[in-house]
MIKOLZA-188145 format. One record per atom (N, C-alpha, C): residue number from 1; atom name; x, y, z. Coordinates in Angstrom, 1 decimal. Each point is the difference from the previous one (the first is absolute). Layout:
BEGIN
{pt NUM 'CA' {X Y Z}} ...
***
This chain:
BEGIN
{pt 1 'N' {138.6 -72.8 81.2}} {pt 1 'CA' {-0.5 0.3 -1.4}} {pt 1 'C' {0.2 -1.2 -0.9}} {pt 2 'N' {-0.9 -0.3 -0.8}} {pt 2 'CA' {0.1 -1.1 -0.9}} {pt 2 'C' {0.8 0.3 -1.3}} {pt 3 'N' {0.8 -0.9 -0.4}} {pt 3 'CA' {0.9 0.2 -1.2}} {pt 3 'C' {-0.9 0.0 -1.2}} {pt 4 'N' {0.3 0.8 -1.0}} {pt 4 'CA' {-0.7 0.1 -1.3}} {pt 4 'C' {0.4 -1.3 -0.7}} {pt 5 'N' {-1.1 -0.7 -0.5}} {pt 5 'CA' {0.2 -1.3 -0.7}} {pt 5 'C' {-0.4 0.1 -1.5}} {pt 6 'N' {-0.4 1.1 -0.4}} {pt 6 'CA' {-0.5 0.2 -1.4}} {pt 6 'C' {1.2 -0.1 -1.0}} {pt 7 'N' {-0.3 -0.6 -1.1}} {pt 7 'CA' {1.0 -0.1 -1.1}} {pt 7 'C' {0.0 1.2 -0.9}} {pt 8 'N' {-1.2 0.6 -0.1}} {pt 8 'CA' {-0.2 1.2 -0.9}} {pt 8 'C' {-0.6 1.2 0.8}} {pt 9 'N' {0.4 1.2 -0.4}} {pt 9 'CA' {-0.5 1.1 0.7}} {pt 9 'C' {-1.6 0.2 -0.1}} {pt 10 'N' {-0.6 0.6 0.9}} {pt 10 'CA' {-1.4 0.3 0.0}} {pt 10 'C' {-0.2 1.5 -0.1}} {pt 11 'N' {-1.0 0.4 -0.7}} {pt 11 'CA' {-0.4 1.4 -0.1}} {pt 11 'C' {-1.4 0.2 0.6}} {pt 12 'N' {-0.1 1.1 0.8}} {pt 12 'CA' {-1.3 0.3 0.5}} {pt 12 'C' {-0.8 0.7 -1.1}} {pt 13 'N' {-1.3 -0.2 0.1}} {pt 13 'CA' {-0.9 0.6 -1.0}} {pt 13 'C' {-1.0 0.9 0.8}} {pt 14 'N' {0.1 1.3 -0.3}} {pt 14 'CA' {-0.7 1.0 0.8}} {pt 14 'C' {-1.5 -0.3 0.0}} {pt 15 'N' {-0.6 -0.1 -1.2}} {pt 15 'CA' {-1.4 -0.2 -0.2}} {pt 15 'C' {-0.5 -1.5 0.0}} {pt 16 'N' {1.0 -0.9 -0.1}} {pt 16 'CA' {-0.3 -1.4 -0.1}} {pt 16 'C' {-0.5 -0.4 -1.4}} {pt 17 'N' {0.2 -1.2 -0.3}} {pt 17 'CA' {-0.4 -0.6 -1.2}} {pt 17 'C' {-1.3 -0.9 0.3}} {pt 18 'N' {-1.1 0.4 -0.5}} {pt 18 'CA' {-1.2 -0.8 0.3}} {pt 18 'C' {0.0 -1.3 -0.7}} {pt 19 'N' {-0.2 -1.1 0.7}} {pt 19 'CA' {0.0 -1.4 -0.5}} {pt 19 'C' {-1.1 -0.7 0.7}} {pt 20 'N' {-0.3 -1.2 -0.4}} {pt 20 'CA' {-0.9 -1.0 0.6}} {pt 20 'C' {0.9 -1.1 0.5}} {pt 21 'N' {-0.2 -0.4 1.3}} {pt 21 'CA' {0.7 -1.1 0.6}} {pt 21 'C' {-1.0 -1.1 0.1}} {pt 22 'N' {0.4 -1.2 -0.5}} {pt 22 'CA' {-0.9 -1.2 0.0}} {pt 22 'C' {0.7 -1.2 0.5}} {pt 23 'N' {-0.8 -0.9 0.5}} {pt 23 'CA' {0.6 -1.3 0.5}} {pt 23 'C' {-1.1 -0.9 0.6}} {pt 24 'N' {-0.1 -1.2 -0.6}} {pt 24 'CA' {-1.0 -1.0 0.5}} {pt 24 'C' {-1.4 0.6 0.2}} {pt 25 'N' {-0.6 0.6 -1.0}} {pt 25 'CA' {-1.3 0.6 0.1}} {pt 25 'C' {-0.1 1.3 0.7}} {pt 26 'N' {1.0 0.5 0.5}} {pt 26 'CA' {0.1 1.3 0.7}} {pt 26 'C' {0.5 1.0 -0.9}} {pt 27 'N' {-0.6 1.2 -0.1}} {pt 27 'CA' {0.4 1.1 -0.9}} {pt 27 'C' {-0.3 1.3 0.7}} {pt 28 'N' {1.0 0.9 -0.2}} {pt 28 'CA' {-0.2 1.3 0.6}} {pt 28 'C' {0.9 1.1 -0.7}} {pt 29 'N' {-0.6 1.2 -0.3}} {pt 29 'CA' {0.8 1.0 -0.5}} {pt 29 'C' {1.0 0.5 1.1}} {pt 30 'N' {1.2 0.4 -0.5}} {pt 30 'CA' {1.0 0.5 1.0}} {pt 30 'C' {1.0 0.9 -0.8}} {pt 31 'N' {1.0 0.5 0.7}} {pt 31 'CA' {1.0 0.9 -0.6}} {pt 31 'C' {1.4 -0.6 0.3}} {pt 32 'N' {0.8 0.0 -1.0}} {pt 32 'CA' {1.4 -0.3 0.2}} {pt 32 'C' {0.7 1.3 0.4}} {pt 33 'N' {0.6 0.0 1.2}} {pt 33 'CA' {0.6 1.2 0.5}} {pt 33 'C' {1.5 0.0 -0.1}} {pt 34 'N' {0.6 -1.2 -0.3}} {pt 34 'CA' {1.5 -0.1 0.0}} {pt 34 'C' {0.2 -1.2 -0.9}} {pt 35 'N' {0.9 0.1 -1.0}} {pt 35 'CA' {0.2 -1.1 -1.0}} {pt 35 'C' {1.4 0.0 -0.5}} {pt 36 'N' {0.4 -1.2 -0.3}} {pt 36 'CA' {1.3 -0.3 -0.7}} {pt 36 'C' {-0.1 -1.2 -0.8}} {pt 37 'N' {1.1 -0.5 -0.6}} {pt 37 'CA' {-0.1 -1.2 -0.8}} {pt 37 'C' {-0.3 -1.2 0.8}} {pt 38 'N' {0.4 0.0 1.3}} {pt 38 'CA' {-0.2 -1.2 0.8}} {pt 38 'C' {-1.3 -0.1 0.7}} {pt 39 'N' {-0.7 1.1 0.2}} {pt 39 'CA' {-1.2 0.0 0.8}} {pt 39 'C' {-0.7 1.3 0.2}} {pt 40 'N' {-1.0 0.1 0.9}} {pt 40 'CA' {-0.7 1.2 0.2}} {pt 40 'C' {-0.7 0.0 1.4}} {pt 41 'N' {-0.3 1.2 0.4}} {pt 41 'CA' {-0.8 0.2 1.2}} {pt 41 'C' {-1.4 0.4 -0.5}} {pt 42 'N' {-1.0 -0.7 0.4}} {pt 42 'CA' {-1.4 0.2 -0.5}} {pt 42 'C' {-0.8 0.5 1.2}} {pt 43 'N' {-0.7 1.2 -0.2}} {pt 43 'CA' {-0.9 0.5 1.0}} {pt 43 'C' {-1.4 -0.3 -0.3}} {pt 44 'N' {-0.8 -0.5 1.0}} {pt 44 'CA' {-1.3 -0.4 -0.3}} {pt 44 'C' {-0.9 0.2 1.3}} {pt 45 'N' {-1.3 0.1 -0.3}} {pt 45 'CA' {-1.0 0.2 1.1}} {pt 45 'C' {-0.4 -1.4 0.4}} {pt 46 'N' {-0.1 -0.2 1.3}} {pt 46 'CA' {-0.4 -1.3 0.5}} {pt 46 'C' {1.1 -1.0 0.2}} {pt 47 'N' {-0.4 -1.2 0.1}} {pt 47 'CA' {0.9 -1.1 0.3}} {pt 47 'C' {0.7 -0.6 -1.3}} {pt 48 'N' {1.3 -0.1 0.0}} {pt 48 'CA' {0.6 -0.6 -1.2}} {pt 48 'C' {-0.4 -1.5 -0.2}} {pt 49 'N' {0.2 -0.5 -1.1}} {pt 49 'CA' {-0.4 -1.4 -0.3}} {pt 49 'C' {0.9 -0.9 0.9}} {pt 50 'N' {-0.6 -1.2 0.4}} {pt 50 'CA' {0.8 -1.0 0.8}} {pt 50 'C' {0.9 -0.8 -0.9}} {pt 51 'N' {-0.3 -0.2 -1.2}} {pt 51 'CA' {0.8 -0.8 -0.9}} {pt 51 'C' {1.4 0.7 -0.3}} {pt 52 'N' {1.0 -0.8 -0.2}} {pt 52 'CA' {1.3 0.5 -0.2}} {pt 52 'C' {0.2 0.4 -1.5}} {pt 53 'N' {-0.6 -0.6 -0.9}} {pt 53 'CA' {0.1 0.3 -1.4}} {pt 53 'C' {-1.1 1.0 -0.4}} {pt 54 'N' {0.4 1.1 -0.6}} {pt 54 'CA' {-0.9 1.1 -0.5}} {pt 54 'C' {0.3 0.4 -1.4}} {pt 55 'N' {-1.0 0.7 -0.6}} {pt 55 'CA' {0.2 0.5 -1.3}} {pt 55 'C' {-0.3 1.5 0.1}} {pt 56 'N' {0.9 0.8 -0.6}} {pt 56 'CA' {-0.2 1.5 -0.1}} {pt 56 'C' {-0.4 0.3 -1.4}} {pt 57 'N' {-1.2 0.7 -0.2}} {pt 57 'CA' {-0.5 0.3 -1.3}} {pt 57 'C' {0.0 1.5 -0.2}} {pt 58 'N' {0.4 0.5 -1.2}} {pt 58 'CA' {0.0 1.4 -0.4}} {pt 58 'C' {-0.7 0.0 -1.3}} {pt 59 'N' {-0.9 1.0 -0.2}} {pt 59 'CA' {-0.8 0.0 -1.3}} {pt 59 'C' {0.9 0.1 -1.3}} {pt 60 'N' {1.1 0.7 0.1}} {pt 60 'CA' {0.8 0.2 -1.2}} {pt 60 'C' {1.2 -1.0 0.0}} {pt 61 'N' {0.6 -0.3 1.1}} {pt 61 'CA' {1.2 -0.8 0.1}} {pt 61 'C' {-0.3 -1.5 0.1}} {pt 62 'N' {-1.2 -0.4 0.3}} {pt 62 'CA' {-0.3 -1.4 0.1}} {pt 62 'C' {0.2 -0.5 1.4}} {pt 63 'N' {0.6 -1.1 0.3}} {pt 63 'CA' {0.1 -0.5 1.3}} {pt 63 'C' {1.4 -0.6 0.4}} {pt 64 'N' {0.2 -0.1 1.3}} {pt 64 'CA' {1.2 -0.6 0.5}} {pt 64 'C' {-0.4 -1.0 1.1}} {pt 65 'N' {0.7 -1.1 0.0}} {pt 65 'CA' {-0.2 -0.9 1.1}} {pt 65 'C' {1.0 0.3 1.1}} {pt 66 'N' {-0.4 -0.1 1.2}} {pt 66 'CA' {0.9 0.3 1.1}} {pt 66 'C' {-0.3 -0.9 1.2}} {pt 67 'N' {0.9 0.0 1.0}} {pt 67 'CA' {-0.1 -0.7 1.2}} {pt 67 'C' {0.0 0.9 1.2}} {pt 68 'N' {-0.9 -0.1 0.9}} {pt 68 'CA' {-0.1 0.8 1.1}} {pt 68 'C' {1.3 -0.1 0.8}} {pt 69 'N' {0.7 1.1 0.3}} {pt 69 'CA' {1.2 0.0 0.8}} {pt 69 'C' {-0.2 0.4 1.5}} {pt 70 'N' {-1.0 0.9 0.2}} {pt 70 'CA' {-0.3 0.5 1.3}} {pt 70 'C' {-1.3 0.7 0.0}} {pt 71 'N' {-0.7 0.1 1.2}} {pt 71 'CA' {-1.3 0.7 0.1}} {pt 71 'C' {0.0 0.9 1.2}} {pt 72 'N' {-0.6 1.2 -0.2}} {pt 72 'CA' {-0.2 0.9 1.1}} {pt 72 'C' {-1.4 0.5 -0.1}} {pt 73 'N' {-0.3 1.0 0.9}} {pt 73 'CA' {-1.4 0.5 0.0}} {pt 73 'C' {-0.1 0.9 -1.3}} {pt 74 'N' {-0.9 -0.4 -0.9}} {pt 74 'CA' {-0.3 0.7 -1.2}} {pt 74 'C' {1.2 0.0 -1.0}} {pt 75 'N' {0.9 -0.8 0.1}} {pt 75 'CA' {1.2 -0.1 -0.9}} {pt 75 'C' {0.5 -1.4 -0.1}} {pt 76 'N' {0.5 -0.3 -1.1}} {pt 76 'CA' {0.6 -1.4 -0.3}} {pt 76 'C' {1.2 0.2 -0.9}} {pt 77 'N' {1.0 -0.8 0.3}} {pt 77 'CA' {1.2 0.0 -0.9}} {pt 77 'C' {0.0 -1.3 -0.8}} {pt 78 'N' {0.3 0.2 -1.3}} {pt 78 'CA' {0.0 -1.2 -0.9}} {pt 78 'C' {1.3 -0.1 -0.7}} {pt 79 'N' {0.4 -1.2 -0.3}} {pt 79 'CA' {1.2 -0.3 -0.8}} {pt 79 'C' {-0.5 -0.5 -1.4}} {pt 80 'N' {0.4 0.6 -1.1}} {pt 80 'CA' {-0.4 -0.4 -1.3}} {pt 80 'C' {0.6 -1.3 -0.3}} {pt 81 'N' {-0.7 -0.9 -0.7}} {pt 81 'CA' {0.4 -1.3 -0.4}} {pt 81 'C' {1.0 0.0 -1.2}} {pt 82 'N' {0.0 1.1 -0.8}} {pt 82 'CA' {0.8 0.1 -1.2}} {pt 82 'C' {0.5 1.4 -0.2}} {pt 83 'N' {1.4 0.1 0.0}} {pt 83 'CA' {0.6 1.4 -0.2}} {pt 83 'C' {-0.4 0.4 -1.5}} {pt 84 'N' {0.0 -0.9 -0.9}} {pt 84 'CA' {-0.3 0.4 -1.4}} {pt 84 'C' {-1.4 0.5 -0.2}} {pt 85 'N' {-0.9 -0.6 0.7}} {pt 85 'CA' {-1.4 0.5 -0.1}} {pt 85 'C' {-0.1 1.3 0.8}} {pt 86 'N' {0.7 0.1 1.1}} {pt 86 'CA' {0.0 1.3 0.7}} {pt 86 'C' {0.5 1.1 -0.8}} {pt 87 'N' {1.1 -0.2 -0.7}} {pt 87 'CA' {0.6 1.0 -0.9}} {pt 87 'C' {-1.0 0.4 -1.1}} {pt 88 'N' {-0.7 -0.9 -0.6}} {pt 88 'CA' {-1.0 0.4 -1.0}} {pt 88 'C' {-1.1 0.7 0.6}} {pt 89 'N' {-0.5 -0.4 1.1}} {pt 89 'CA' {-1.1 0.6 0.7}} {pt 89 'C' {0.3 1.5 0.4}} {pt 90 'N' {1.2 0.2 0.5}} {pt 90 'CA' {0.5 1.3 0.5}} {pt 90 'C' {0.2 0.9 -1.2}} {pt 91 'N' {0.5 -0.5 -1.1}} {pt 91 'CA' {0.2 0.8 -1.2}} {pt 91 'C' {-1.3 0.6 -0.5}} {pt 92 'N' {-1.1 -0.7 0.1}} {pt 92 'CA' {-1.3 0.5 -0.3}} {pt 92 'C' {-0.5 1.0 1.0}} {pt 93 'N' {0.3 -0.2 1.2}} {pt 93 'CA' {-0.4 0.9 1.1}} {pt 93 'C' {1.0 1.2 0.2}} {pt 94 'N' {0.9 0.2 -0.9}} {pt 94 'CA' {1.0 1.1 0.2}} {pt 94 'C' {-0.5 1.4 0.1}} {pt 95 'N' {-1.3 0.2 -0.4}} {pt 95 'CA' {-0.6 1.3 0.2}} {pt 95 'C' {-0.2 0.3 1.5}} {pt 96 'N' {0.0 -1.1 0.8}} {pt 96 'CA' {-0.2 0.2 1.4}} {pt 96 'C' {1.3 0.0 0.8}} {pt 97 'N' {1.0 -0.7 -0.6}} {pt 97 'CA' {1.3 -0.1 0.8}} {pt 97 'C' {1.1 -0.1 -1.0}} {pt 98 'N' {1.2 0.5 0.4}} {pt 98 'CA' {1.2 -0.1 -0.7}} {pt 98 'C' {0.9 -1.0 0.7}} {pt 99 'N' {0.4 -1.1 -0.6}} {pt 99 'CA' {0.8 -1.0 0.7}} {pt 99 'C' {1.2 -0.3 -0.9}} {pt 100 'N' {1.1 -0.4 0.6}} {pt 100 'CA' {1.1 -0.6 -0.8}} {pt 100 'C' {-0.4 -1.4 -0.4}} {pt 101 'N' {-0.4 -0.1 -1.3}} {pt 101 'CA' {-0.5 -1.3 -0.5}} {pt 101 'C' {1.1 -0.9 -0.4}} {pt 102 'N' {1.3 0.3 0.1}} {pt 102 'CA' {1.0 -0.9 -0.3}} {pt 102 'C' {0.6 -0.5 1.3}} {pt 103 'N' {0.0 -1.3 0.1}} {pt 103 'CA' {0.6 -0.7 1.2}} {pt 103 'C' {0.6 -1.3 -0.4}} 
***
């Protein structure tokens, strides 16, 4: 079993938060199914982008820059580039998820 390496807790989101994942001319709608201040699990149809740097866009919350952490079939893990931006993004998305925003 792999040891947990996350600095902040993650919360699962039953219905998912709809976002757009973009990177190097690639763009696709997807759902955030698991999120915390440090990163998220993104569910998508098709092949995830090849580039390591991506942008997650939400119509109300704006966007977050992230780095691809891992890739699976129809799913991708990302690490957010800025905890402060993640905190602001999540506070706007709070209708979808309740997180401990102090860390």
